C-alpha positions as CSV (number, residue, x, y, z in Angstrom):
1,M,-2.4,34.6,-33.1
2,D,-0.3,37.5,-31.7
3,R,1.9,37.0,-28.7
4,R,-0.6,38.5,-26.3
5,D,-3.2,35.9,-27.4
6,F,-0.7,33.3,-27.1
7,L,0.2,34.0,-23.6
8,R,-3.4,34.5,-22.5
9,C,-4.3,30.8,-23.9
10,G,-1.4,29.4,-22.4
11,S,-2.1,30.9,-19.0
12,L,-5.8,29.6,-19.3
13,A,-4.5,26.2,-20.1
14,A,-2.1,26.1,-17.2
15,L,-5.1,27.0,-14.7
16,M,-7.1,24.4,-16.2
17,L,-4.5,21.9,-15.7
18,A,-3.8,23.1,-12.0
19,G,-7.4,22.9,-11.4
20,S,-7.4,19.2,-12.7
21,A,-4.2,18.2,-10.5
22,A,-6.1,20.0,-7.5
23,Q,-9.2,17.8,-8.1
24,A,-7.2,14.6,-8.4
25,F,-5.6,15.2,-4.9
26,S,-9.1,15.9,-3.4
27,L,-10.3,12.5,-4.3
28,P,-11.3,10.6,-1.3
29,P,-9.0,7.9,0.0
30,D,-9.5,4.3,-1.0
31,P,-12.0,2.4,1.0
32,V,-9.5,0.4,2.6
33,F,-8.5,3.4,4.9
34,G,-12.1,3.0,6.5
35,R,-11.3,-0.4,7.9
36,S,-9.6,-1.6,10.7
37,F,-7.9,-5.0,11.3
38,E,-7.0,-6.9,14.3
39,D,-3.5,-7.0,15.4
40,L,-1.7,-9.9,16.9
41,Q,-2.5,-8.7,20.4
42,G,-6.3,-8.7,19.6
43,R,-6.6,-4.8,19.4
44,Q,-8.1,-3.0,16.4
45,M,-5.7,-1.1,14.3
46,S,-7.4,1.6,12.1
47,M,-6.0,2.3,8.6
48,A,-7.5,5.8,8.7
49,G,-4.5,7.0,10.7
50,Y,-2.2,6.4,7.9
51,V,-4.1,8.7,5.4
52,G,-1.3,11.5,4.7
53,R,1.6,9.1,4.5
54,P,2.4,6.7,1.6
55,V,1.3,3.1,2.4
56,V,2.6,-0.4,1.3
57,L,-0.1,-3.0,2.1
58,N,1.3,-6.5,1.7
59,F,-0.7,-9.6,1.8
60,W,1.0,-12.7,2.8
61,A,0.9,-16.1,4.8
62,S,3.5,-17.9,6.9
63,W,3.0,-20.9,4.4
64,C,3.7,-19.0,1.3
65,A,7.4,-19.2,0.2
66,P,7.5,-16.2,-1.9
67,C,5.9,-14.3,0.8
68,V,8.4,-15.2,3.3
69,R,11.3,-14.5,0.9
70,E,10.2,-11.0,0.4
71,M,9.8,-10.1,4.0
72,P,13.6,-9.3,4.9
73,M,13.3,-6.7,1.8
74,L,10.0,-5.3,3.3
75,E,11.7,-5.1,6.9
76,A,14.9,-3.1,5.4
77,L,12.5,-0.8,3.8
78,H,10.7,-0.1,6.9
79,H,13.8,0.8,8.6
80,S,15.4,2.9,5.8
81,H,12.0,4.9,4.9
82,P,10.4,6.0,8.1
83,Q,7.9,8.2,6.3
84,L,6.5,5.0,4.8
85,V,4.1,2.7,6.4
86,I,4.4,-1.0,5.7
87,V,1.3,-3.1,6.8
88,G,1.5,-6.8,6.6
89,V,-2.0,-8.4,6.3
90,A,-1.7,-12.2,7.1
91,I,-4.0,-14.4,5.3
92,D,-3.3,-17.0,8.1
93,T,-4.1,-17.7,11.7
94,R,-2.8,-16.0,14.9
95,S,-1.1,-18.8,16.1
96,N,0.5,-19.6,12.6
97,V,1.7,-16.0,12.4
98,Q,2.9,-16.2,16.3
99,R,5.0,-19.3,15.5
100,F,6.3,-17.6,12.3
101,L,7.6,-14.5,14.4
102,Q,9.6,-16.8,16.6
103,K,11.9,-17.6,13.6
104,V,11.6,-14.4,11.6
105,T,12.0,-10.7,12.8
106,V,9.4,-8.4,11.5
107,S,9.1,-4.9,13.1
108,Y,6.4,-3.3,11.0
109,P,2.8,-3.6,11.9
110,L,1.2,-7.2,10.9
111,V,-2.4,-7.7,11.0
112,L,-4.9,-10.5,10.9
113,G,-6.9,-10.5,7.5
114,G,-8.6,-13.8,7.8
115,T,-11.1,-14.8,5.0
116,D,-12.0,-11.0,5.0
117,G,-8.6,-10.3,3.6
118,I,-9.0,-12.4,0.7
119,S,-12.3,-10.5,-0.2
120,L,-10.3,-7.3,0.3
121,M,-7.5,-8.5,-1.9
122,R,-10.0,-9.2,-4.5
123,T,-11.6,-5.8,-4.2
124,L,-8.3,-4.2,-4.8
125,G,-7.6,-6.0,-8.0
126,N,-6.3,-9.4,-7.2
127,K,-9.2,-11.3,-8.6
128,G,-7.6,-14.8,-8.1
129,G,-6.6,-14.3,-4.5
130,G,-3.1,-15.2,-5.1
131,L,-0.1,-14.5,-2.6
132,P,2.0,-12.5,-2.0
133,F,0.0,-9.4,-3.2
134,T,1.2,-5.7,-2.5
135,V,-0.7,-2.4,-3.2
136,F,1.1,0.9,-2.9
137,F,-0.9,3.8,-2.0
138,N,0.0,7.5,-2.2
139,S,-0.1,9.9,0.7
140,G,-3.6,10.7,-0.4
141,G,-4.6,7.2,0.3
142,R,-5.5,6.4,-3.5
143,A,-3.9,3.0,-4.9
144,S,-0.9,3.9,-7.1
145,S,-0.1,0.3,-8.1
146,M,-0.1,-3.2,-7.2
147,V,2.1,-6.4,-7.7
148,L,0.8,-10.0,-7.7
149,G,3.8,-12.3,-6.7
150,E,7.0,-11.9,-5.1
151,L,8.6,-8.4,-4.9
152,T,12.0,-7.9,-6.5
153,P,14.4,-4.9,-5.7
154,A,13.9,-3.4,-9.1
155,T,10.0,-3.6,-9.1
156,L,10.0,-2.2,-5.3
157,D,12.1,0.7,-6.4
158,A,10.0,1.5,-9.4
159,R,6.7,1.4,-7.4
160,L,8.0,3.5,-4.5
161,S,9.3,6.3,-6.7
162,K,5.8,6.8,-7.5
163,I,4.5,7.2,-4.1
164,L,7.5,8.7,-2.0
């Protein structure tokens, strides 16, 4: 193969790869972005408005000790990365969450998942329904990774590097 053929083949391969990458970005967002959740004031919060930004969806409950332990880290992340959306989906009752918020400061959006939240967790890959459960979405609304169990700073940094 002479140099001209080599360059022609290389250019063709590069175009094919670019087409594949563009196709991957054109995939529709995960179905979770077609959902709405009820916030603590009883209003509907649509996930569709978050497509275009990286999202961390954290399923938690006020009675779950590992969930509570990771919340200060998520709160700090919320303040240090304004381009990142963090949504806490409470697998809990409104009254339990409101009591919890009297003791713990959380400024990122919290919504009520209820029993639908458990089925959503299973749809997203948490077949056993354990808590805490966190899903990381890229700005295109596609799930990048998930963590079942308490987040650690190292795990959080590794997962964020894929979506930020």
